[in-house]
LUMBA-319747 format. One record per atom (N, C-alpha, C, CB): x, y, z; residue in three letters. Coordinates in pm, whole numbers, plus 50000, padded with zeros to 5 digits. Atoms other than C-alpha are relative to their C-alpha. Glycine has a CB too. Example, Ala and Ser with C-alpha at 12.3 -4.5 7.8 and 13.67 -1.06 7.14 Angstrom:
<rs>
500894988150000ALA 512304955050780ALA 500905012050000ALA 499015000350125ALA 499184988149994SER 513674989450714SER 499235010950073SER 500415004649858SER 
</rs>
This chain:
<rs>
499464992649931UNK 244562790158636UNK 501374996850070UNK 499145002750069UNK 498505001149987UNK 248452793758646UNK 500304996750163UNK 500765015349945UNK 499154999849832UNK 250512780358963UNK 500155016450068UNK 501994993249978UNK 499484985350005UNK 252072820358935UNK 498565008550080UNK 500355005749805UNK 501134994949963UNK 248122834458952UNK 499764996350120UNK 499044997549924UNK 500005004349910UNK 247522809859226UNK 500585008350150UNK 500514989949955UNK 499104997149908UNK 250082822059432UNK 499595016750015UNK 501604995649951UNK 500474985549991UNK 249212861959380UNK 498695001750019UNK 500305007349888UNK 501335000449937UNK 245492853759448UNK 499305000350099UNK 499654994649987UNK 500084997249870UNK 243952864659738UNK 498585003350043UNK 500915010550029UNK 501655000449984UNK 240252863859898UNK 499285015549941UNK 499594997850192UNK 500534989250061UNK 240362903159863UNK 499385000849848UNK 500975008450011UNK 500504998050158UNK 240442897559540UNK 498744997949930UNK 500674992749928UNK 501425011050022UNK 237852875859496UNK 499175008250085UNK 500074981350063UNK 501314996249882UNK 235442896759721UNK 500045011349889UNK 500265004350213UNK 500154986550152UNK 236642926359438UNK 499414996249877UNK 501545005549931UNK 499904998750132UNK 236252908959128UNK 498125000049980UNK 501094986149920UNK 501795003149982UNK 232432895059253UNK 499305013550034UNK 499564988050147UNK 500914990149961UNK 231242928459391UNK 499274996550120UNK 499095002849896UNK 500485004949889UNK 230412907159728UNK 499875014050097UNK 500994987750053UNK 500364985449896UNK 230922937659982UNK 499435012349918UNK 501545006950083UNK 500544991350031UNK 228972958359730UNK 498294996550027UNK 500535002849869UNK 501715006349986UNK 225512935159718UNK 500024992550107UNK 499354989949872UNK 499965009649918UNK 226492916960025UNK 499545006550155UNK 501424993649987UNK 501114992249925UNK 224972943860264UNK 500514994450157UNK 498134995049945UNK 499215007049886UNK 227252925960546UNK 499384986650035UNK 500025009050132UNK 501205012750012UNK 225142893360499UNK 500984986649959UNK 498585003549850UNK 499185005550053UNK 227812880860270UNK 501195001249985UNK 499744999349934UNK 498514994349969UNK 231512875760245UNK 500504989049974UNK 500465006050144UNK 498625007750071UNK 235002857460137UNK 500484995350134UNK 501315010949903UNK 498975007849910UNK 236502832760364UNK 501155003550009UNK 500194988049973UNK 498175003550083UNK 240312828760406UNK 500414993449893UNK 500934992150073UNK 499805012250120UNK 239902797960201UNK 499475007049840UNK 498784983750049UNK 500824996450207UNK 238152819959884UNK 498594994249984UNK 501034988949834UNK 501545009950012UNK 234672802459970UNK 498965011650059UNK 499934982250125UNK 501344989049945UNK 231672823059992UNK 499404996950107UNK 498775001549911UNK 500715005749830UNK 229802823560321UNK 498545011749988UNK 501515005550198UNK 500974992649935UNK 226792836260470UNK 500565003150124UNK 498724993350013UNK 499184997449911UNK 227592858660734UNK 498875003450121UNK 501085011449952UNK 500614991349906UNK 225712861661065UNK 500024998650140UNK 498855000749975UNK 499895000649852UNK 225292866561417UNK 499314993450135UNK 499925010050017UNK 500655007549841UNK 224342841461711UNK 500695002550076UNK 499824985150029UNK 499835000449871UNK 224712848162069UNK 501095016549946UNK 500744982050084UNK 498534989349996UNK 226922883861984UNK 501264996049916UNK 500665000850159UNK 499194997150135UNK 229192868061745UNK 499514991349911UNK 501564998150004UNK 500315003850103UNK 229742864461405UNK 500424989749954UNK 500115006849937UNK 499315013550082UNK 229932830561220UNK 499965004949814UNK 498724982050037UNK 500514996950159UNK 229972825960838UNK 499764983250023UNK 501355008149844UNK 500655013950057UNK 228662793260640UNK 500525000049907UNK 498594997449976UNK 499544999350156UNK 230672785060346UNK 498794993849940UNK 501504991249954UNK 500655004150060UNK 228182781160071UNK 500174984349917UNK 499895010049947UNK 499485014250036UNK 229992748059981UNK 499424988950098UNK 501654999750008UNK 500655012249878UNK 228832732760326UNK 498864996049977UNK 499805004350148UNK 501774997749967UNK 225162745160300UNK 499664988849881UNK 499125020349964UNK 499745006750119UNK 225752726059942UNK 500164985950018UNK 501105005349937UNK 499785015049940UNK 227002696860056UNK 498914989750062UNK 500915001650109UNK 501215005049866UNK 224202691860387UNK 498964996449872UNK 499225016150149UNK 501145004750060UNK 221402693560137UNK 500174989449873UNK 499285012049959UNK 500095008750049UNK 222672668959922UNK 500024984250081UNK 500785003349920UNK 500365012149926UNK 223332644560185UNK 498574994450087UNK 500955000350084UNK 501165007249930UNK 220192647860301UNK 498904991949847UNK 498975015050114UNK 499785007850086UNK 219502634359931UNK 498375011949950UNK 500174980450039UNK 500904989050069UNK 217352670159795UNK 501155007349850UNK 499535014850154UNK 499334992050080UNK 218362685159482UNK 500075012949989UNK 499794997649914UNK 500054983450066UNK 219432718059332UNK 498814999349869UNK 501905005649919UNK 500014985749866UNK 218222746159291UNK 499175000450173UNK 499055014349914UNK 500814998949830UNK 216912756459655UNK 499815012650020UNK 500884994850143UNK 500154988349931UNK 215622783359844UNK 500315001350119UNK 498995003649996UNK 499634994349851UNK 217522795560110UNK 499395009050083UNK 501055005650000UNK 500374984249909UNK 215872815260409UNK 500605001950101UNK 498625002650056UNK 498715000349876UNK 218072824660664UNK 499095008650117UNK 501865010649946UNK 501244991649895UNK 215402840760968UNK 501045007250054UNK 498914990750133UNK 499744985249956UNK 218402862261114UNK 500295013149877UNK 501394998750098UNK 499884987950077UNK 218582880660829UNK 498665007750021UNK 500314996949846UNK 501064997749933UNK 214832889560940UNK 500345007550135UNK 499324987550016UNK 500044994449896UNK 215682899361249UNK 500905013350003UNK 500294990550089UNK 499114993950005UNK 218682917461170UNK 499735014249904UNK 500954990649965UNK 500004987450092UNK 217072939360937UNK 498755006750066UNK 499844996949821UNK 500974992649894UNK 213932945161156UNK 500415012850127UNK 499474987550082UNK 499044989849944UNK 216592957561415UNK 500485011149956UNK 500924995850022UNK 499494980650077UNK 218392981561194UNK 499095005949992UNK 500615003549840UNK 500854986750045UNK 215382998861078UNK 499545006050120UNK 498684997149905UNK 500424990449886UNK 213673006961423UNK 501125002350115UNK 498674993950070UNK 499054993949938UNK 217013010361577UNK 500625012649913UNK 500964989450035UNK 499724985150105UNK 217933037661323UNK 499175011350029UNK 499654997749834UNK 500724986549977UNK 214983055861378UNK 499965004450126UNK 498685000149961UNK 500235003449869UNK 215003048861764UNK 501355010950016UNK 499994981650053UNK 499224993849996UNK 218373070961686UNK 499875009649977UNK 500624997449967UNK 500314985450077UNK 217233097361473UNK 498965008550096UNK 499184997449832UNK 501304992649932UNK 214053104461717UNK 501255005950140UNK 498224985550062UNK 499314994649924UNK 216643107261978UNK 501165011149986UNK 500304991350043UNK 499234993449996UNK 218923127961837UNK 499355013649923UNK 501124993149958UNK 500884985950021UNK 216103150861702UNK 499205000950133UNK 498824999749854UNK 500635000049880UNK 214403150562057UNK 498424998549939UNK 500395014150097UNK 501285009749986UNK 211553136061876UNK 498664998650118UNK 500654987650008UNK 500604999949899UNK 208453135762054UNK 499194984450001UNK 499185013250001UNK 501215007049966UNK 206543106061980UNK 500654984949941UNK 498425007249920UNK 498985009950024UNK 207773069461865UNK 500004996249852UNK 499794987650088UNK 500305007050110UNK 207943048561564UNK 499724985549979UNK 500825002649935UNK 500525014350059UNK 206453021261440UNK 500044990149896UNK 499165000649989UNK 499905004050106UNK 206982997461181UNK 498864991949948UNK 501064994750000UNK 501295006850032UNK 204842979360954UNK 500044990749872UNK 498925011049979UNK 499775005750100UNK 205352951460750UNK 498874994449889UNK 500704991850049UNK 501245003750075UNK 203252946760396UNK 499874982749966UNK 500055009249853UNK 499855015450051UNK 202162907460380UNK 500154997849878UNK 498974991950025UNK 500045004050110UNK 201812913460003UNK 501434996349958UNK 499345009049926UNK 498795006250064UNK 206092909859993UNK 500104984650007UNK 501245005750067UNK 500275014749956UNK 205602876060153UNK 499294995450059UNK 500634995150047UNK 500865004049936UNK 202802859960244UNK 499904982950128UNK 499235001049883UNK 499815013450039UNK 204002824360309UNK 500645002550207UNK 501334994949813UNK 499884999849869UNK 203532814260734UNK 500865004550061UNK 499944991850039UNK 498285001849893UNK 207262809960870UNK 500335013550026UNK 501654992349908UNK 499314990149982UNK 208202840460720UNK 498915011150078UNK 500665004149859UNK 500964988849904UNK 204892864060894UNK 500484995050152UNK 497934998049976UNK 500035002449875UNK 205582844661224UNK 501345005250075UNK 499734985950014UNK 498904994949954UNK 209072854861249UNK 500645013650053UNK 500484997249929UNK 500484982050040UNK 208542888061146UNK 499735001550102UNK 498775005849899UNK 500614997349862UNK 205912891961424UNK 500634994250126UNK 498654995150000UNK 498845002749881UNK 208622874061654UNK 500915006550017UNK 500654989749999UNK 499044989549998UNK 211412894061575UNK 499855013250059UNK 500285002249884UNK 500354983349958UNK 209482929061622UNK 499134998350042UNK 499815011649913UNK 500875000949909UNK 207662918761913UNK 500775013450058UNK 499824985350083UNK 499584993649911UNK 209822938962108UNK 499845017849945UNK 501454993450031UNK 499584991350055UNK 209912969561851UNK 498235005649945UNK 501294995049896UNK 501714995050036UNK 205502967261833UNK 499875001749856UNK 499485016150070UNK 499465007550174UNK 206552953361469UNK 498645000849919UNK 500614978950004UNK 501645006950052UNK 202822954161279UNK 500254992249902UNK 498805010549937UNK 500545001450179UNK 201602944260917UNK 498925006449967UNK 499574985449946UNK 500824990850054UNK 199722958860697UNK 499594988149867UNK 500855016549963UNK 500495006350089UNK 196992938560482UNK 499405007449908UNK 499344991950041UNK 500454995650121UNK 195622945060126UNK 498754995049966UNK 500874997449905UNK 501055006450087UNK 192922920460102UNK 499124989550149UNK 500964988449840UNK 500605004049876UNK 190512898560340UNK 500974987350034UNK 498284996449985UNK 499075014749936UNK 192972865360284UNK 500925010350092UNK 501204987749852UNK 498964993449931UNK 195812888660405UNK 499775002850173UNK 500175013649920UNK 500314996649886UNK 193592901760701UNK 499924989050089UNK 498975006949995UNK 500315012949986UNK 192812868860766UNK 501584992350071UNK 499444994349838UNK 498515002350001UNK 196712860360765UNK 500585002250118UNK 500695007949909UNK 499754994249914UNK 197692887860968UNK 499515000750188UNK 499795008149929UNK 500934999349816UNK 195282885461296UNK 500724979750057UNK 496885000649966UNK 499775012949887UNK 196272844161321UNK 501845002350019UNK 499414979549913UNK 498514996849936UNK 199952856561346UNK 500375007250122UNK 500695007249915UNK 499724990049870UNK 200032887261580UNK 499154996250104UNK 499745015749975UNK 500135001149905UNK 200052884861892UNK 500155011950110UNK 500584991350002UNK 499844985349986UNK 201172919361972UNK 498905011549981UNK 500945002949913UNK 500614989550021UNK 198162939462076UNK 500165014550014UNK 499304997950040UNK 499374983650025UNK 200252969762081UNK 500725002349854UNK 501335003950125UNK 499944998950112UNK 201422964561717UNK 498795007749910UNK 500254988449975UNK 500774998950065UNK 199492980461466UNK 500004992949866UNK 499915010550003UNK 500005000150110UNK 197572965661139UNK 499125006349937UNK 500064991149972UNK 500994984150094UNK 196632989760877UNK 499974990749864UNK 501225021749964UNK 500875007750096UNK 193752976860611UNK 500425009449905UNK 498324997750027UNK 500394991250138UNK 194402989160281UNK 499654991049871UNK 501375010049953UNK 500805009750064UNK 193132979659969UNK 498415000949995UNK 500344988250061UNK 501605002050016UNK 189312973859824UNK 499484996750157UNK 499584985749882UNK 501015006849850UNK 186882967760159UNK 498685000049937UNK 499885011550172UNK 501415002149977UNK 183942952260159UNK 499204996350102UNK 499694993549937UNK 500224997549906UNK 181442946760393UNK 500724987550109UNK 498635002949989UNK 499445007849826UNK 183042912660549UNK 501525002750013UNK 499844979250013UNK 498324992849940UNK 186472931060538UNK 500145006850114UNK 500645011249910UNK 500444989049920UNK 184812958860726UNK 499934991050138UNK 498485007849942UNK 500275010149871UNK 183632932760994UNK 500984998550038UNK 499424987249993UNK 498695003949945UNK 186502914161042UNK 500485011750041UNK 500944993149909UNK 499474991949926UNK 188222943561113UNK 499355010750113UNK 500595005149916UNK 500394994649874UNK 186122961361358UNK 499414988450124UNK 498845010749959UNK 500095013549922UNK 185282924461497UNK 501784998250065UNK 499424984849867UNK 498744996549926UNK 189462926161576UNK 500065012750072UNK 501085000149910UNK 500104992849923UNK 189162958661691UNK 499524997950153UNK 499465006549939UNK 500765003149901UNK 186762950561954UNK 500914990750066UNK 498674995149963UNK 498795008049889UNK 189352918462064UNK 501425005550062UNK 500574987749924UNK 499514991949966UNK 191462943162131UNK 501605004649917UNK 499894996650127UNK 498984995350090UNK 193592947661829UNK 499945013749954UNK 500024992249892UNK 499864984250074UNK 194842979761679UNK 499735003049869UNK 501305005250001UNK 500205003250167UNK 193252975961281UNK 499275012250015UNK 499124984249924UNK 500494986350033UNK 193073011661134UNK 499604995149834UNK 501355014450024UNK 500275002550157UNK 191083009160812UNK 500105013249916UNK 498464993749976UNK 499264986250049UNK 192813034960579UNK 498695002949892UNK 501904997949913UNK 500994995850098UNK 190183051460329UNK 500975007349913UNK 498705009150058UNK 499244996550101UNK 191553053260042UNK 499015006049876UNK 500854987349964UNK 501354990450076UNK 187913062359820UNK 499025004150039UNK 499374995949915UNK 501214991349940UNK 185763088059933UNK 498534991950073UNK 499455009249863UNK 501315003249939UNK 182813061659941UNK 500184990250087UNK 498984996249910UNK 499745013349876UNK 184493037060183UNK 499365008050122UNK 502034994850042UNK 500494999149852UNK 183283059660468UNK 499314997850065UNK 499895005850040UNK 501014998349951UNK 179883055660482UNK 499754981350000UNK 499045011949915UNK 499925012849967UNK 180123016360459UNK 500894998750158UNK 500734992449867UNK 499545002849845UNK 182483019760739UNK 498765004950082UNK 501505009250051UNK 500694991649929UNK 180323040660900UNK 498364992250078UNK 499805012649886UNK 500925010849935UNK 177113018560865UNK 500244987050050UNK 499184997349925UNK 499455013749965UNK 179072985560959UNK 500325002950138UNK 501324994349911UNK 499415002249866UNK 180223001661299UNK 498785003350045UNK 501305008150056UNK 501174995549936UNK 176883014761370UNK 499264985750042UNK 499095010249896UNK 500345009149995UNK 175492982161309UNK 500534987750057UNK 499785000149919UNK 499205011049924UNK 178132958861492UNK 500115010050148UNK 501784994949909UNK 499264993149856UNK 178572988161811UNK 501355000350014UNK 499664993150128UNK 498194997349937UNK 182292988461782UNK 500355014149899UNK 501504982049947UNK 499454985150047UNK 183873021861706UNK 501244998749924UNK 500335010250126UNK 498915003850097UNK 186323020161374UNK 501425007750074UNK 499575006549824UNK 498974988450012UNK 189923033261395UNK 500495001749834UNK 501434996050105UNK 499974996550153UNK 190273052161080UNK 501095005449958UNK 499035008649956UNK 498534987250054UNK 193383066460864UNK 499185001349881UNK 502114993849960UNK 500174995650109UNK 193283082560549UNK 501065001449875UNK 499565009750033UNK 498185001250068UNK 196023077960277UNK 499235012549889UNK 500894977849895UNK 499994987450047UNK 196363116060131UNK 500534991049852UNK 501045013350093UNK 499265001350148UNK 196993115059755UNK 500735010349970UNK 499124998749882UNK 498324991650045UNK 200383134359682UNK 499625003149852UNK 501804987550005UNK 499694994650151UNK 200493158059372UNK 501224991349943UNK 500465017549998UNK 498875005550076UNK 203943144759328UNK 500124980550032UNK 501545010150064UNK 499765014750041UNK 204743107659174UNK 501044996149981UNK 499514996049904UNK 498985004749949UNK 207303086859259UNK 500214990849830UNK 499734991650170UNK 499285009750096UNK 209393061658988UNK 499554984950011UNK 501555000650028UNK 500265015949974UNK 208963025758909UNK 499284993950000UNK 500154995350072UNK 500925006850054UNK 206832999858918UNK 498535003350089UNK 500524985049996UNK 501214994349939UNK 204293012959159UNK 499745018649991UNK 500154994650163UNK 499974987750012UNK 204483049658996UNK 498545003849954UNK 501105003949913UNK 501094997249992UNK 200693044958903UNK 499285003950130UNK 499584991649947UNK 500244994449853UNK 199853047359308UNK 499745012250018UNK 501004998550081UNK 499724984449973UNK 200563082259332UNK 499745013849899UNK 501455000150024UNK 500224988950090UNK 199913116159151UNK 498645003349986UNK 500524997649872UNK 501174992749987UNK 196793136759092UNK 498874992049931UNK 500175014149942UNK 500875008650052UNK 195333108758865UNK 499974987650041UNK 500124999549886UNK 500775009149964UNK 195603083359070UNK 498784991950039UNK 500265000150029UNK 501175004749960UNK 192663059759176UNK 499854999050135UNK 499764989149946UNK 499924999349896UNK 193843056259519UNK 499865015950119UNK 501034993249987UNK 499184987449919UNK 194203085459781UNK 498245004650009UNK 501575013349892UNK 500994994550026UNK 191793113759874UNK 501055013750020UNK 498604996150086UNK 499384982950005UNK 192903150959826UNK 499735007250139UNK 499105010849869UNK 500494994149867UNK 192603176160079UNK 498885002450032UNK 500415010050025UNK 501234997350025UNK 189403186059981UNK 498804989650034UNK 500055002949874UNK 500625010649968UNK 188173151260016UNK 500064996650152UNK 500484990149919UNK 499785003749860UNK 189933146860373UNK 499165014550075UNK 501934997850039UNK 501044992449969UNK 187743179960433UNK 498654991350069UNK 499685007349867UNK 501505004749938UNK 184563165560408UNK 499794988150050UNK 498975000149909UNK 499965009349874UNK 185643134860554UNK 499945002150136UNK 500954994450001UNK 500434995249869UNK 186223153760862UNK 498425003750039UNK 500805011850019UNK 501254997149995UNK 182943170460838UNK 498754992150004UNK 499945006149922UNK 500765010949959UNK 180983139360816UNK 500294994650078UNK 499784992549939UNK 499795006149837UNK 182543126761100UNK 499675007850105UNK 501414996850039UNK 500784988549879UNK 181603158661280UNK 498855001650056UNK 499915011149969UNK 501434999349960UNK 178493155961209UNK 499214988750109UNK 499314999249867UNK 500425008249915UNK 178113122061344UNK 500894997350160UNK 499934988449911UNK 498574997349889UNK 180723129561643UNK 500374990750003UNK 500005004550146UNK 499035007450036UNK 183023107261545UNK 501685003149964UNK 499424995749909UNK 499154996850071UNK 185483126061501UNK 501774995250041UNK 499665013749994UNK 498905002149910UNK 187843112061731UNK 500474984149949UNK 499495001750175UNK 499685013450045UNK 187883077361533UNK 501565001849845UNK 498094992649934UNK 498984995350121UNK 190293095661257UNK 500995003650042UNK 499685010149914UNK 498674992749943UNK 193593097561385UNK 501584988849939UNK 499785000150220UNK 498575001450071UNK 196093084261084UNK 499845000449887UNK 500804988850019UNK 499524999050114UNK 197613093060823UNK 501074992749906UNK 500245009050013UNK 498585004650104UNK 199373076360518UNK 500215010449865UNK 499694981949923UNK 499684995450142UNK 201183090560251UNK 501374991349917UNK 500405017250018UNK 499385007650168UNK 202853075059932UNK 501005008749994UNK 498955000749832UNK 499104989050093UNK 206253081959824UNK 500934985049955UNK 501105017150110UNK 499105010750064UNK 208593058159597UNK 501515001150037UNK 499895000949844UNK 498535007349946UNK 212593054059613UNK 500465013049994UNK 500974987049903UNK 498924984550014UNK 214063086859480UNK 499785009650107UNK 499695010349854UNK 499464992449887UNK 215683108159708UNK 499185013250019UNK 501555003149977UNK 501174993050036UNK 213673137759562UNK 499215001550019UNK 499675000349947UNK 501555000949928UNK 210353125459575UNK 499894999650124UNK 499234988949971UNK 500344999549886UNK 210953119559906UNK 499955012150061UNK 500624992850056UNK 500514992649929UNK 211243149660018UNK 499195009249952UNK 500755004150058UNK 501074992749993UNK 209303168159822UNK 498514995650058UNK 499945003649882UNK 501395006049943UNK 206513141659953UNK 499695007050168UNK 500204980350010UNK 500374996549833UNK 207313149060316UNK 500325011350005UNK 500704992650123UNK 500564982249957UNK 207203186860293UNK 498595000549991UNK 500545013849885UNK 501464994450007UNK 203953185860141UNK 499034990850094UNK 499444999849835UNK 500865008649841UNK 202593157860390UNK 500055002350089UNK 500144989050052UNK 499775000049877UNK 203613168160705UNK 499135011150040UNK 501415000850034UNK 501024986750008UNK 201253202860643UNK 498694988650049UNK 499825010149800UNK 500815003049962UNK 198533177160686UNK 499284996450140UNK 500094995349941UNK 500225005449807UNK 198753159761050UNK 499945018650021UNK 502064987150123UNK 500064988249969UNK 199423201561126UNK 499015000249971UNK 500715008549966UNK 501084996950045UNK 196113208560981UNK 498804993050065UNK 500104998349875UNK 500755007449921UNK 194343180061144UNK 500015001150140UNK 500224989049974UNK 499434997349879UNK 195873190161482UNK 498825013950016UNK 501915002749997UNK 501034991749973UNK 193823220461418UNK 498545000350002UNK 500205006849944UNK 501155003650006UNK 190933206361388UNK 499254992950124UNK 500044993349898UNK 500555006849874UNK 190983195161717UNK 499954987550003UNK 498815003150033UNK 500305014749985UNK 191663158961640UNK 501694997850032UNK 499164990949843UNK 498515003249936UNK 194313136461783UNK 500484989549924UNK 500064995550159UNK 499675007350096UNK 196443123361494UNK 501074988150110UNK 500765010549863UNK 498535011649937UNK 198563091561652UNK 500244995749929UNK 500054988750096UNK 499115010550060UNK 199943077161354UNK 500055010349893UNK 499464983349967UNK 499174998650158UNK 201733095061015UNK 500764993649929UNK 500715007849986UNK 499555015650113UNK 202363067060787UNK 500735009049846UNK 497874986849931UNK 499435002050098UNK 205053066660531UNK 500494989849888UNK 500515003550032UNK 499805009750113UNK 205213040860225UNK 501035003649954UNK 499064998749899UNK 499045000350102UNK 208513032960131UNK 500484984249899UNK 501205005750084UNK 499365014850032UNK 209403005759901UNK 501515001649913UNK 498764990249894UNK 499054998650076UNK 212372996559757UNK 501575005950086UNK 499365009349890UNK 499264990849936UNK 215853012259850UNK 499985013649992UNK 500984997549981UNK 500174986650057UNK 215733049259882UNK 501625004049935UNK 499405011550133UNK 498894995350031UNK 218343066459674UNK 499945008549916UNK 500734992649970UNK 499774994650074UNK 219263091159459UNK 499295000549851UNK 500964997750016UNK 
</rs>
C-alpha cells in the first residue's frame, strides 16, 4: 500500500471494506488504529479489546492458534436484550402476562455455557429446554432458579418421565411436552405410580411449514406434534381422569421467515383461546424460534 493511500485510509473505510458494522451487531468494531476489536460493556462502560492483543496474550501463555474465544459478556447482553425487548413490547401493548425465555440445551451443551446462561438469566427467570435424558440431567445440574421453566421435548421413555416428575416434586417447573398422542398414557401411568402430578404441555402441529434445516419438523406430515383433533382427545382423557388442570402449556413451532411467522402466530393463537373455553388455565403459550427472523 502506497504512502498516499495510507494517508487517505481511515478506520471508517476499513469497517466499510470488511462490513464490520453489518455483521458485528455492535459486538465488534474498528478502533482508532484500524484494529479489529471486541466491544463489551463492563460496569456500564464500553471497552474495546483489539484482537491483536488477545492473540499476543494467547501466544505469551504458550498456546497455539487456532483457538475458540468465548466472551461471556455476549451471553449476558443477548439475554438482556431478548427479555427487555419483550418487556417493552408487553408494556406497550398492555399485555396482562409476562415473558419467559427458554434456551435449548442442544445449541451448546457445555457446562460453562449453561451455567453462564442460567446465572445471567436468573433475573428474568430464563429457563432451559431439554430434548433427552442427558440434557435433562445437565439442566437440573445447573438450574437454581425454581421460578424458571424447564421444557422437556423429544422422545420420552419411563426413565425420562420419572426424572421429570421427581424434579417437579423437588420444586422445579418441569413441563413434559406431548409430541405424540401415545406419550400421554405413559406419563399418566408413571404419574399415578409415583404419586406426582405432572405439568403437561402439547406441541401444536401447524399446517404452515417453515424453511431451513428444521423444515421437516413442521407441517401436516411432521412426525411430531398434535393436531387440533388429537389435542381435543388429550383434553377428553384428562377430563375423564379429573386431571385437566395438568395441561397448561402449548408450544407452536415456526421458523425464520416473517411470512411464516405471521401465519403461524395467527393460527396457533386460536388454541389457547379454545383451551380457555374448556375451562382450562393456560399458564404458558410457547413459540419456538430458530435463527434470525427476517423476510
